[in-house]
C-alpha positions in Angstrom: 77.2 -184.1 109.0 79.6 -183.4 106.5 80.3 -187.0 105.3 76.4 -187.3 105.1 75.8 -184.2 102.7 79.1 -185.7 100.7 77.1 -189.0 100.4 74.1 -187.4 99.3 76.1 -185.1 96.6 77.8 -188.0 95.3 74.9 -190.3 95.2 72.5 -187.4 93.4 75.7 -186.7 90.9 75.7 -190.9 90.1 71.7 -190.9 89.3 72.3 -187.9 87.4 74.9 -189.4 85.0 72.9 -192.9 84.8 69.9 -190.9 83.6 71.8 -189.0 81.3 73.1 -191.9 79.7 69.8 -193.5 79.8 68.2 -190.8 78.1 71.2 -190.8 75.4 70.1 -194.4 74.5 66.4 -193.2 74.2 67.4 -190.5 72.2 69.2 -192.5 69.6 66.4 -195.1 69.5 63.9 -192.7 68.4 65.7 -190.7 66.2 66.0 -193.9 64.2 63.1 -196.5 64.4 60.6 -193.8 66.3 61.4 -190.7 63.5 61.2 -193.3 60.1 57.7 -194.5 61.6 56.4 -190.7 62.7 57.4 -189.6 59.0 56.0 -192.5 57.1 52.5 -191.9 59.1 53.1 -188.1 58.4 53.6 -188.8 54.3 51.1 -191.3 54.1 48.1 -190.0 55.5 48.1 -186.7 53.3 49.1 -188.9 50.2 45.7 -191.2 51.2 43.8 -187.8 51.8 44.4 -186.3 49.0 43.8 -189.4 47.0 40.4 -189.2 48.5 40.0 -185.7 47.9 41.1 -185.9 44.0 38.9 -189.0 44.0 35.6 -187.4 45.0 36.6 -184.4 43.4 36.5 -186.6 40.1 33.4 -188.6 40.7 31.6 -185.4 41.6 32.6 -183.8 38.4 31.5 -186.9 36.3 28.1 -187.8 38.4 25.6 -185.2 37.2 22.8 -184.1 40.1 19.7 -186.3 39.3 16.3 -183.9 39.1 13.6 -185.4 41.1 9.9 -186.2 39.6 7.3 -185.9 41.9 5.7 -189.4 42.9 8.5 -190.6 41.4 12.7 -191.5 41.8 15.0 -190.1 39.4 18.1 -192.6 40.5 20.3 -193.0 44.0 18.8 -196.5 43.8 20.6 -199.3 44.7 19.9 -201.4 41.2 21.6 -199.6 38.5 22.3 -200.2 34.9 25.5 -202.1 32.9 27.7 -201.8 30.2 26.5 -205.0 29.0 27.6 -206.7 26.0 26.6 -206.6 22.2 24.3 -209.6 22.6 22.1 -207.9 25.3 18.6 -207.7 23.7 16.7 -204.5 23.3 14.2 -203.8 26.2 10.9 -204.3 24.7 6.9 -203.1 26.0 7.1 -206.8 27.7 10.1 -206.5 29.9 9.2 -203.3 31.0 6.7 -201.5 33.4 6.1 -197.5 32.0 4.7 -195.2 34.5 4.6 -191.6 34.4 4.9 -188.3 37.1 4.7 -185.2 37.0 7.9 -183.1 37.3 8.5 -179.4 39.5 5.4 -177.4 39.1 2.8 -176.3 39.3 2.5 -175.6 36.3 3.1 -178.7 35.6 5.3 -178.4 32.3 7.1 -181.5 32.0 6.5 -185.3 33.3 9.0 -188.0 33.7 8.6 -191.7 32.2 10.1 -194.0 34.5 10.9 -197.8 32.8 11.4 -200.5 35.3 12.9 -203.5 33.5 11.1 -206.1 35.5 11.8 -209.3 32.9 14.3 -211.1 34.5 17.4 -210.6 32.6 19.3 -207.8 31.3 18.0 -205.6 28.5 19.2 -202.3 26.7 16.7 -199.2 26.7 17.9 -197.6 23.0 17.4 -194.3 22.0 14.5 -192.5 23.0 10.7 -193.3 24.1 8.7 -193.1 21.1 5.4 -190.8 22.5 2.0 -190.3 20.8 -0.1 -187.6 22.9 -2.8 -187.5 20.6 -5.1 -189.1 18.4 -5.3 -186.4 16.6 -1.3 -186.0 16.0 -0.1 -189.5 14.7 3.4 -188.7 14.7 5.5 -189.1 17.3 6.9 -186.0 19.4 10.4 -184.8 18.8 13.3 -185.4 20.5 16.3 -183.8 22.0 19.7 -184.1 20.6 21.5 -182.9 23.8 19.7 -185.2 26.2 21.6 -188.4 24.1 24.2 -190.3 26.7 27.0 -191.1 25.9 27.4 -194.9 26.6 24.5 -197.5 26.0 21.7 -197.7 28.6 21.6 -201.2 29.5 19.3 -202.5 32.9 19.6 -205.0 35.3 16.9 -206.9 36.2 14.5 -204.5 38.1 16.9 -201.4 37.1 15.0 -198.2 36.0 15.6 -196.1 33.2 14.4 -192.4 32.7 13.2 -190.1 30.3 12.4 -186.3 30.7 9.5 -185.1 28.5 8.0 -181.5 28.0 4.6 -180.8 27.8 4.4 -177.2 27.4 5.7 -173.9 28.5 3.4 -173.5 30.7 1.8 -170.4 29.4 -1.7 -169.2 30.0 -2.8 -168.5 26.5 -1.0 -171.6 25.4 -3.4 -174.0 22.9 -3.2 -176.9 24.9 -4.8 -180.2 24.7 -5.6 -182.8 27.9 -4.1 -186.2 28.0 -5.6 -188.6 30.4 -3.4 -191.7 28.8 -0.8 -191.7 25.6 1.0 -194.4 23.9 4.7 -195.1 24.1 6.8 -197.5 21.9 10.3 -198.5 22.7 12.9 -198.0 19.8 14.0 -201.6 18.3 11.5 -203.4 20.7 8.4 -204.8 19.9 4.9 -204.0 21.5 2.9 -200.7 22.5 2.4 -199.3 26.1 -0.5 -197.7 27.2 0.6 -195.2 29.9 -1.7 -193.1 32.4 -1.1 -189.6 32.4 -0.9 -188.4 36.4 -2.9 -186.4 37.8 -6.3 -186.3 38.6 -7.5 -184.5 35.5 -4.1 -185.9 33.5 -2.0 -183.5 32.1 -1.9 -180.6 29.4 0.0 -180.6 26.1 0.9 -178.1 23.5 1.5 -180.0 19.9 3.9 -177.3 19.3 6.2 -177.4 22.1 6.1 -181.1 23.4 9.2 -182.9 23.1 11.5 -185.7 24.9 14.9 -186.7 26.4 16.7 -189.7 25.8 16.5 -192.7 28.2 19.0 -192.2 31.2 20.2 -193.9 34.2 19.5 -190.5 36.0 18.3 -187.1 34.7 21.0 -184.5 34.2 21.7 -181.3 34.7 22.0 -179.5 31.6 21.3 -182.4 29.4 17.9 -182.9 30.6 17.1 -179.2 30.9 14.8 -178.4 28.3 
């Protein structure tokens, strides 16, 4: 009985010593490659996340929130414009299809013009739309300088450009006139487009208040608030 206890104790001591050596060897391995791999993962993941967060923040700061027109869209589509080259031709009324939709309201104080490039090639939308609402007012409606984008507006085939147009202040006592269709010219381009006014009864414009923004890829908060 005493001998059996001695052999059991000796076997346990030997097993403990072997396990201790094995654990020491494993610990030495983890302090090298294992620790390095964990440190790389710990260092690289936050760096990547920070880069992503910085990129997202920068993009969010640069991008402007689009203003949505009823009956139309003001950005977010797959097709958008590109920088283009100096030889990119100016868009003409034959190159684009221009439509109008009410924006916000009622009362409907603004409309959004959409010019979609249907030419099959790139072209540049220069400046702002030259608009004449009324036969009694042959001059173009004035433009809003703060709406002018910093870059050229060059449309790929199938891509749209937008321009916000103010009609009136929406006041009950305003001297407004009804418009069911109006004329649009493109700066530097040939031809005149006749655009149907949105709504069954058209729109009401105040010659003392109407104005237009510049062509842009999407309407922007601030620059297109007027």
